[in-house]
PDB file of the backbone (N, CA, C, O) and the ligand in Angstrom, with CONECT records:
HET     ZN  A 101       1
ATOM      1  N   MET A   1     248.191 178.643  45.660  1.00  0.00           N
ATOM      2  CA  MET A   1     248.869 179.803  44.996  1.00  0.00           C
ATOM      3  C   MET A   1     249.556 179.360  43.752  1.00  0.00           C
ATOM      4  O   MET A   1     250.465 178.535  43.835  1.00  0.00           O
ATOM      5  N   HIS A   2     249.180 179.856  42.585  1.00  0.00           N
ATOM      6  CA  HIS A   2     249.832 179.521  41.353  1.00  0.00           C
ATOM      7  C   HIS A   2     251.002 180.494  41.134  1.00  0.00           C
ATOM      8  O   HIS A   2     250.942 181.684  41.442  1.00  0.00           O
ATOM      9  N   CYS A   3     252.034 179.918  40.598  1.00  0.00           N
ATOM     10  CA  CYS A   3     253.209 180.738  40.219  1.00  0.00           C
ATOM     11  C   CYS A   3     252.818 181.668  39.057  1.00  0.00           C
ATOM     12  O   CYS A   3     252.354 181.180  38.027  1.00  0.00           O
ATOM     13  N   PRO A   4     252.991 182.992  39.195  1.00  0.00           N
ATOM     14  CA  PRO A   4     252.664 183.880  38.100  1.00  0.00           C
ATOM     15  C   PRO A   4     253.634 183.761  36.876  1.00  0.00           C
ATOM     16  O   PRO A   4     253.370 184.311  35.807  1.00  0.00           O
ATOM     17  N   LEU A   5     254.696 183.066  37.062  1.00  0.00           N
ATOM     18  CA  LEU A   5     255.662 182.965  35.947  1.00  0.00           C
ATOM     19  C   LEU A   5     255.403 181.722  35.150  1.00  0.00           C
ATOM     20  O   LEU A   5     255.317 181.803  33.925  1.00  0.00           O
ATOM     21  N   CYS A   6     255.270 180.553  35.786  1.00  0.00           N
ATOM     22  CA  CYS A   6     255.110 179.323  35.063  1.00  0.00           C
ATOM     23  C   CYS A   6     253.745 178.673  35.253  1.00  0.00           C
ATOM     24  O   CYS A   6     253.398 177.724  34.550  1.00  0.00           O
ATOM     25  N   GLY A   7     252.944 179.207  36.243  1.00  0.00           N
ATOM     26  CA  GLY A   7     251.655 178.674  36.460  1.00  0.00           C
ATOM     27  C   GLY A   7     251.565 177.431  37.293  1.00  0.00           C
ATOM     28  O   GLY A   7     250.480 176.875  37.467  1.00  0.00           O
ATOM     29  N   SER A   8     252.700 176.978  37.820  1.00  0.00           N
ATOM     30  CA  SER A   8     252.772 175.847  38.655  1.00  0.00           C
ATOM     31  C   SER A   8     252.120 176.055  39.992  1.00  0.00           C
ATOM     32  O   SER A   8     252.176 177.166  40.520  1.00  0.00           O
ATOM     33  N   ILE A   9     251.506 175.054  40.566  1.00  0.00           N
ATOM     34  CA  ILE A   9     250.875 175.115  41.907  1.00  0.00           C
ATOM     35  C   ILE A   9     251.917 174.789  42.940  1.00  0.00           C
ATOM     36  O   ILE A   9     251.682 174.960  44.136  1.00  0.00           O
ATOM     37  N   ASP A  10     253.074 174.320  42.499  1.00  0.00           N
ATOM     38  CA  ASP A  10     254.090 173.899  43.472  1.00  0.00           C
ATOM     39  C   ASP A  10     254.864 175.018  44.022  1.00  0.00           C
ATOM     40  O   ASP A  10     256.051 175.208  43.755  1.00  0.00           O
ATOM     41  N   THR A  11     254.127 175.785  44.832  1.00  0.00           N
ATOM     42  CA  THR A  11     254.743 176.986  45.476  1.00  0.00           C
ATOM     43  C   THR A  11     254.647 176.917  46.976  1.00  0.00           C
ATOM     44  O   THR A  11     253.783 176.225  47.514  1.00  0.00           O
ATOM     45  N   GLY A  12     255.498 177.605  47.642  1.00  0.00           N
ATOM     46  CA  GLY A  12     255.497 177.657  49.072  1.00  0.00           C
ATOM     47  C   GLY A  12     255.627 179.104  49.600  1.00  0.00           C
ATOM     48  O   GLY A  12     256.378 179.927  49.076  1.00  0.00           O
ATOM     49  N   LYS A  13     254.863 179.354  50.650  1.00  0.00           N
ATOM     50  CA  LYS A  13     254.954 180.726  51.221  1.00  0.00           C
ATOM     51  C   LYS A  13     256.204 180.924  52.017  1.00  0.00           C
ATOM     52  O   LYS A  13     256.547 180.097  52.862  1.00  0.00           O
ATOM     53  N   VAL A  14     256.882 181.991  51.765  1.00  0.00           N
ATOM     54  CA  VAL A  14     258.149 182.253  52.461  1.00  0.00           C
ATOM     55  C   VAL A  14     258.124 183.544  53.302  1.00  0.00           C
ATOM     56  O   VAL A  14     259.054 183.865  54.041  1.00  0.00           O
ATOM     57  N   GLY A  15     257.002 184.257  53.138  1.00  0.00           N
ATOM     58  CA  GLY A  15     256.861 185.529  53.923  1.00  0.00           C
ATOM     59  C   GLY A  15     255.519 186.130  53.602  1.00  0.00           C
ATOM     60  O   GLY A  15     254.726 185.524  52.881  1.00  0.00           O
ATOM     61  N   THR A  16     255.243 187.318  54.126  1.00  0.00           N
ATOM     62  CA  THR A  16     253.989 188.009  53.861  1.00  0.00           C
ATOM     63  C   THR A  16     253.896 188.375  52.391  1.00  0.00           C
ATOM     64  O   THR A  16     254.660 189.195  51.883  1.00  0.00           O
ATOM     65  N   GLU A  17     252.928 187.737  51.712  1.00  0.00           N
ATOM     66  CA  GLU A  17     252.699 187.936  50.312  1.00  0.00           C
ATOM     67  C   GLU A  17     253.901 187.567  49.504  1.00  0.00           C
ATOM     68  O   GLU A  17     254.048 188.063  48.387  1.00  0.00           O
ATOM     69  N   GLN A  18     254.798 186.701  50.017  1.00  0.00           N
ATOM     70  CA  GLN A  18     255.946 186.230  49.286  1.00  0.00           C
ATOM     71  C   GLN A  18     255.933 184.679  49.135  1.00  0.00           C
ATOM     72  O   GLN A  18     255.631 183.949  50.079  1.00  0.00           O
ATOM     73  N   TYR A  19     256.254 184.241  47.983  1.00  0.00           N
ATOM     74  CA  TYR A  19     256.160 182.831  47.711  1.00  0.00           C
ATOM     75  C   TYR A  19     257.420 182.369  46.881  1.00  0.00           C
ATOM     76  O   TYR A  19     258.078 183.130  46.171  1.00  0.00           O
ATOM     77  N   TYR A  20     257.658 181.098  47.051  1.00  0.00           N
ATOM     78  CA  TYR A  20     258.760 180.476  46.290  1.00  0.00           C
ATOM     79  C   TYR A  20     258.222 179.410  45.410  1.00  0.00           C
ATOM     80  O   TYR A  20     257.455 178.572  45.883  1.00  0.00           O
ATOM     81  N   CYS A  21     258.577 179.383  44.142  1.00  0.00           N
ATOM     82  CA  CYS A  21     258.130 178.373  43.224  1.00  0.00           C
ATOM     83  C   CYS A  21     259.210 177.304  43.063  1.00  0.00           C
ATOM     84  O   CYS A  21     260.334 177.576  42.641  1.00  0.00           O
ATOM     85  N   TRP A  22     258.825 176.085  43.415  1.00  0.00           N
ATOM     86  CA  TRP A  22     259.763 174.981  43.349  1.00  0.00           C
ATOM     87  C   TRP A  22     259.921 174.456  41.845  1.00  0.00           C
ATOM     88  O   TRP A  22     260.843 173.702  41.536  1.00  0.00           O
ATOM     89  N   ASN A  23     259.042 174.866  41.007  1.00  0.00           N
ATOM     90  CA  ASN A  23     259.029 174.428  39.646  1.00  0.00           C
ATOM     91  C   ASN A  23     260.038 175.254  38.794  1.00  0.00           C
ATOM     92  O   ASN A  23     260.878 174.677  38.103  1.00  0.00           O
ATOM     93  N   CYS A  24     259.946 176.587  38.851  1.00  0.00           N
ATOM     94  CA  CYS A  24     260.831 177.417  38.081  1.00  0.00           C
ATOM     95  C   CYS A  24     261.865 178.024  38.966  1.00  0.00           C
ATOM     96  O   CYS A  24     262.747 178.724  38.468  1.00  0.00           O
ATOM     97  N   LEU A  25     261.809 177.793  40.277  1.00  0.00           N
ATOM     98  CA  LEU A  25     262.838 178.223  41.208  1.00  0.00           C
ATOM     99  C   LEU A  25     262.985 179.702  41.270  1.00  0.00           C
ATOM    100  O   LEU A  25     264.094 180.236  41.293  1.00  0.00           O
ATOM    101  N   HIS A  26     261.822 180.388  41.299  1.00  0.00           N
ATOM    102  CA  HIS A  26     261.783 181.816  41.455  1.00  0.00           C
ATOM    103  C   HIS A  26     260.964 182.186  42.687  1.00  0.00           C
ATOM    104  O   HIS A  26     260.007 181.526  43.092  1.00  0.00           O
ATOM    105  N   GLU A  27     261.434 183.314  43.251  1.00  0.00           N
ATOM    106  CA  GLU A  27     260.618 183.813  44.373  1.00  0.00           C
ATOM    107  C   GLU A  27     259.815 184.991  43.838  1.00  0.00           C
ATOM    108  O   GLU A  27     260.296 185.737  42.985  1.00  0.00           O
ATOM    109  N   PHE A  28     258.557 185.164  44.350  1.00  0.00           N
ATOM    110  CA  PHE A  28     257.791 186.276  43.858  1.00  0.00           C
ATOM    111  C   PHE A  28     256.950 186.872  44.988  1.00  0.00           C
ATOM    112  O   PHE A  28     256.505 186.178  45.903  1.00  0.00           O
ATOM    113  N   ALA A  29     256.756 188.153  44.886  1.00  0.00           N
ATOM    114  CA  ALA A  29     255.955 188.914  45.887  1.00  0.00           C
ATOM    115  C   ALA A  29     254.712 189.462  45.218  1.00  0.00           C
ATOM    116  O   ALA A  29     254.794 190.191  44.230  1.00  0.00           O
ATOM    117  N   MET A  30     253.584 189.112  45.752  1.00  0.00           N
ATOM    118  CA  MET A  30     252.321 189.584  45.116  1.00  0.00           C
ATOM    119  C   MET A  30     252.073 191.005  45.507  1.00  0.00           C
ATOM    120  O   MET A  30     252.338 191.419  46.636  1.00  0.00           O
ATOM    121  N   GLN A  31     251.556 191.754  44.550  1.00  0.00           N
ATOM    122  CA  GLN A  31     251.269 193.183  44.729  1.00  0.00           C
ATOM    123  C   GLN A  31     249.854 193.416  44.186  1.00  0.00           C
ATOM    124  O   GLN A  31     249.676 193.654  42.992  1.00  0.00           O
ATOM    125  N   GLY A  32     248.873 193.347  45.048  1.00  0.00           N
ATOM    126  CA  GLY A  32     247.541 193.679  44.568  1.00  0.00           C
ATOM    127  C   GLY A  32     246.937 192.458  43.801  1.00  0.00           C
ATOM    128  O   GLY A  32     247.390 191.328  43.980  1.00  0.00           O
ATOM    129  N   GLN A  33     245.934 192.703  42.966  1.00  0.00           N
ATOM    130  CA  GLN A  33     245.171 191.698  42.332  1.00  0.00           C
ATOM    131  C   GLN A  33     246.012 190.895  41.300  1.00  0.00           C
ATOM    132  O   GLN A  33     245.970 189.665  41.299  1.00  0.00           O
ATOM    133  N   GLU A  34     246.754 191.577  40.447  1.00  0.00           N
ATOM    134  CA  GLU A  34     247.488 190.936  39.412  1.00  0.00           C
ATOM    135  C   GLU A  34     248.918 191.214  39.383  1.00  0.00           C
ATOM    136  O   GLU A  34     249.670 190.490  38.730  1.00  0.00           O
ATOM    137  N   GLY A  35     249.359 192.252  40.071  1.00  0.00           N
ATOM    138  CA  GLY A  35     250.735 192.704  40.012  1.00  0.00           C
ATOM    139  C   GLY A  35     251.631 191.806  40.862  1.00  0.00           C
ATOM    140  O   GLY A  35     251.179 191.272  41.874  1.00  0.00           O
ATOM    141  N   PHE A  36     252.896 191.631  40.467  1.00  0.00           N
ATOM    142  CA  PHE A  36     253.858 190.866  41.228  1.00  0.00           C
ATOM    143  C   PHE A  36     255.248 191.288  40.880  1.00  0.00           C
ATOM    144  O   PHE A  36     255.521 191.779  39.786  1.00  0.00           O
ATOM    145  N   THR A  37     256.126 191.087  41.836  1.00  0.00           N
ATOM    146  CA  THR A  37     257.537 191.217  41.559  1.00  0.00           C
ATOM    147  C   THR A  37     258.205 189.925  41.725  1.00  0.00           C
ATOM    148  O   THR A  37     258.095 189.283  42.769  1.00  0.00           O
ATOM    149  N   ALA A  38     258.922 189.513  40.686  1.00  0.00           N
ATOM    150  CA  ALA A  38     259.567 188.207  40.655  1.00  0.00           C
ATOM    151  C   ALA A  38     261.098 188.366  40.885  1.00  0.00           C
ATOM    152  O   ALA A  38     261.724 189.350  40.494  1.00  0.00           O
ATOM    153  N   TYR A  39     261.638 187.338  41.540  1.00  0.00           N
ATOM    154  CA  TYR A  39     263.066 187.380  41.805  1.00  0.00           C
ATOM    155  C   TYR A  39     263.637 186.027  41.417  1.00  0.00           C
ATOM    156  O   TYR A  39     263.083 184.950  41.636  1.00  0.00           O
ATOM    157  N   TYR A  40     264.800 186.204  40.819  1.00  0.00           N
ATOM    158  CA  TYR A  40     265.585 185.012  40.531  1.00  0.00           C
ATOM    159  C   TYR A  40     266.630 184.843  41.669  1.00  0.00           C
ATOM    160  O   TYR A  40     267.294 185.812  42.037  1.00  0.00           O
ATOM    161  N   VAL A  41     266.768 183.667  42.200  1.00  0.00           N
ATOM    162  CA  VAL A  41     267.711 183.437  43.279  1.00  0.00           C
ATOM    163  C   VAL A  41     268.973 182.888  42.668  1.00  0.00           C
ATOM    164  O   VAL A  41     268.957 181.775  42.142  1.00  0.00           O
ATOM    165  N   ASP A  42     270.066 183.619  42.714  1.00  0.00           N
ATOM    166  CA  ASP A  42     271.285 183.134  42.059  1.00  0.00           C
ATOM    167  C   ASP A  42     272.053 182.152  42.965  1.00  0.00           C
ATOM    168  O   ASP A  42     271.612 181.825  44.067  1.00  0.00           O
ATOM    169  N   GLU A  43     273.203 181.697  42.469  1.00  0.00           N
ATOM    170  CA  GLU A  43     273.947 180.622  43.155  1.00  0.00           C
ATOM    171  C   GLU A  43     274.319 181.041  44.564  1.00  0.00           C
ATOM    172  O   GLU A  43     274.501 180.175  45.420  1.00  0.00           O
ATOM    173  N   GLU A  44     274.441 182.329  44.839  1.00  0.00           N
ATOM    174  CA  GLU A  44     274.899 182.731  46.160  1.00  0.00           C
ATOM    175  C   GLU A  44     273.664 183.089  47.059  1.00  0.00           C
ATOM    176  O   GLU A  44     273.830 183.582  48.174  1.00  0.00           O
ATOM    177  N   GLY A  45     272.456 182.835  46.557  1.00  0.00           N
ATOM    178  CA  GLY A  45     271.274 183.077  47.309  1.00  0.00           C
ATOM    179  C   GLY A  45     270.751 184.532  47.262  1.00  0.00           C
ATOM    180  O   GLY A  45     269.846 184.940  47.991  1.00  0.00           O
ATOM    181  N   THR A  46     271.397 185.274  46.348  1.00  0.00           N
ATOM    182  CA  THR A  46     270.933 186.709  46.204  1.00  0.00           C
ATOM    183  C   THR A  46     269.686 186.789  45.347  1.00  0.00           C
ATOM    184  O   THR A  46     269.567 186.134  44.312  1.00  0.00           O
ATOM    185  N   LEU A  47     268.769 187.605  45.810  1.00  0.00           N
ATOM    186  CA  LEU A  47     267.591 187.822  45.006  1.00  0.00           C
ATOM    187  C   LEU A  47     267.795 188.858  43.934  1.00  0.00           C
ATOM    188  O   LEU A  47     268.150 190.000  44.226  1.00  0.00           O
ATOM    189  N   VAL A  48     267.575 188.472  42.695  1.00  0.00           N
ATOM    190  CA  VAL A  48     267.760 189.427  41.607  1.00  0.00           C
ATOM    191  C   VAL A  48     266.341 189.675  41.017  1.00  0.00           C
ATOM    192  O   VAL A  48     265.638 188.752  40.604  1.00  0.00           O
ATOM    193  N   SER A  49     265.980 190.940  41.005  1.00  0.00           N
ATOM    194  CA  SER A  49     264.636 191.278  40.581  1.00  0.00           C
ATOM    195  C   SER A  49     264.466 191.046  39.068  1.00  0.00           C
ATOM    196  O   SER A  49     265.330 191.381  38.258  1.00  0.00           O
ATOM    197  N   LEU A  50     263.303 190.455  38.732  1.00  0.00           N
ATOM    198  CA  LEU A  50     262.995 190.258  37.289  1.00  0.00           C
ATOM    199  C   LEU A  50     261.868 191.204  36.913  1.00  0.00           C
ATOM    200  O   LEU A  50     261.109 190.918  35.987  1.00  0.00           O
ATOM    201  N   ASN A  51     261.746 192.308  37.602  1.00  0.00           N
ATOM    202  CA  ASN A  51     260.604 193.205  37.480  1.00  0.00           C
ATOM    203  C   ASN A  51     260.470 193.662  36.032  1.00  0.00           C
ATOM    204  O   ASN A  51     259.366 193.682  35.488  1.00  0.00           O
ATOM    205  N   GLU A  52     261.559 194.021  35.421  1.00  0.00           N
ATOM    206  CA  GLU A  52     261.497 194.504  34.066  1.00  0.00           C
ATOM    207  C   GLU A  52     261.095 193.377  33.117  1.00  0.00           C
ATOM    208  O   GLU A  52     260.281 193.557  32.211  1.00  0.00           O
ATOM    209  N   LEU A  53     261.697 192.201  33.356  1.00  0.00           N
ATOM    210  CA  LEU A  53     261.406 191.106  32.446  1.00  0.00           C
ATOM    211  C   LEU A  53     259.989 190.579  32.667  1.00  0.00           C
ATOM    212  O   LEU A  53     259.366 190.051  31.746  1.00  0.00           O
ATOM    213  N   ALA A  54     259.476 190.729  33.915  1.00  0.00           N
ATOM    214  CA  ALA A  54     258.167 190.162  34.236  1.00  0.00           C
ATOM    215  C   ALA A  54     257.069 190.866  33.421  1.00  0.00           C
ATOM    216  O   ALA A  54     255.948 190.363  33.341  1.00  0.00           O
ATOM    217  N   GLN A  55     257.366 191.978  32.840  1.00  0.00           N
ATOM    218  CA  GLN A  55     256.347 192.666  32.025  1.00  0.00           C
ATOM    219  C   GLN A  55     256.207 191.996  30.697  1.00  0.00           C
ATOM    220  O   GLN A  55     255.301 192.301  29.921  1.00  0.00           O
ATOM    221  N   ASP A  56     257.119 191.066  30.430  1.00  0.00           N
ATOM    222  CA  ASP A  56     257.070 190.355  29.143  1.00  0.00           C
ATOM    223  C   ASP A  56     257.392 188.895  29.441  1.00  0.00           C
ATOM    224  O   ASP A  56     258.556 188.519  29.579  1.00  0.00           O
ATOM    225  N   GLY A  57     256.346 188.081  29.539  1.00  0.00           N
ATOM    226  CA  GLY A  57     256.528 186.691  29.950  1.00  0.00           C
ATOM    227  C   GLY A  57     257.488 185.968  29.058  1.00  0.00           C
ATOM    228  O   GLY A  57     258.270 185.134  29.515  1.00  0.00           O
ATOM    229  N   GLN A  58     257.434 186.283  27.783  1.00  0.00           N
ATOM    230  CA  GLN A  58     258.356 185.587  26.866  1.00  0.00           C
ATOM    231  C   GLN A  58     259.815 185.888  27.231  1.00  0.00           C
ATOM    232  O   GLN A  58     260.673 185.010  27.146  1.00  0.00           O
ATOM    233  N   ALA A  59     260.087 187.116  27.630  1.00  0.00           N
ATOM    234  CA  ALA A  59     261.473 187.416  27.967  1.00  0.00           C
ATOM    235  C   ALA A  59     261.921 186.607  29.197  1.00  0.00           C
ATOM    236  O   ALA A  59     263.061 186.152  29.282  1.00  0.00           O
ATOM    237  N   VAL A  60     261.032 186.452  30.099  1.00  0.00           N
ATOM    238  CA  VAL A  60     261.356 185.610  31.306  1.00  0.00           C
ATOM    239  C   VAL A  60     261.635 184.183  30.893  1.00  0.00           C
ATOM    240  O   VAL A  60     262.598 183.584  31.372  1.00  0.00           O
ATOM    241  N   GLU A  61     260.841 183.635  30.040  1.00  0.00           N
ATOM    242  CA  GLU A  61     261.089 182.225  29.643  1.00  0.00           C
ATOM    243  C   GLU A  61     262.448 182.089  28.948  1.00  0.00           C
ATOM    244  O   GLU A  61     263.193 181.134  29.169  1.00  0.00           O
ATOM    245  N   GLU A  62     262.740 183.077  28.103  1.00  0.00           N
ATOM    246  CA  GLU A  62     264.010 183.076  27.370  1.00  0.00           C
ATOM    247  C   GLU A  62     265.172 183.168  28.351  1.00  0.00           C
ATOM    248  O   GLU A  62     266.214 182.538  28.167  1.00  0.00           O
ATOM    249  N   ASN A  63     264.973 183.961  29.390  1.00  0.00           N
ATOM    250  CA  ASN A  63     265.963 184.118  30.390  1.00  0.00           C
ATOM    251  C   ASN A  63     266.176 182.843  31.169  1.00  0.00           C
ATOM    252  O   ASN A  63     267.312 182.486  31.480  1.00  0.00           O
ATOM    253  N   LEU A  64     265.098 182.152  31.489  1.00  0.00           N
ATOM    254  CA  LEU A  64     265.174 180.924  32.230  1.00  0.00           C
ATOM    255  C   LEU A  64     265.957 179.811  31.440  1.00  0.00           C
ATOM    256  O   LEU A  64     266.665 178.971  31.995  1.00  0.00           O
ATOM    257  N   LEU A  65     265.761 179.895  30.143  1.00  0.00           N
ATOM    258  CA  LEU A  65     266.379 178.879  29.292  1.00  0.00           C
ATOM    259  C   LEU A  65     267.852 179.187  29.069  1.00  0.00           C
ATOM    260  O   LEU A  65     268.605 178.348  28.576  1.00  0.00           O
ATOM    261  N   GLY A  66     268.274 180.454  29.454  1.00  0.00           N
ATOM    262  CA  GLY A  66     269.659 180.803  29.380  1.00  0.00           C
ATOM    263  C   GLY A  66     270.047 181.060  27.933  1.00  0.00           C
ATOM    264  O   GLY A  66     271.203 181.376  27.651  1.00  0.00           O
TER     265      GLY A  66
HETATM  266 ZN    ZN A 101     257.181 179.055  38.677  1.00  0.00          ZN2+
END
């Protein structure tokens, strides 16, 4: 399973159609062939949806870089 955000193969399954990427430290849920919802896990372990940003990969990368 490749991470849809960074393309890393270093992912682990955490639930039904849900995966965690150890490279970019995001959790994502697959939705159909190409769709996905990505989540950023903040310091308190809260999942923050990146759904809006995920529609623009560049925005996600900028967000990751802070
Ligand atoms: Zn990733």
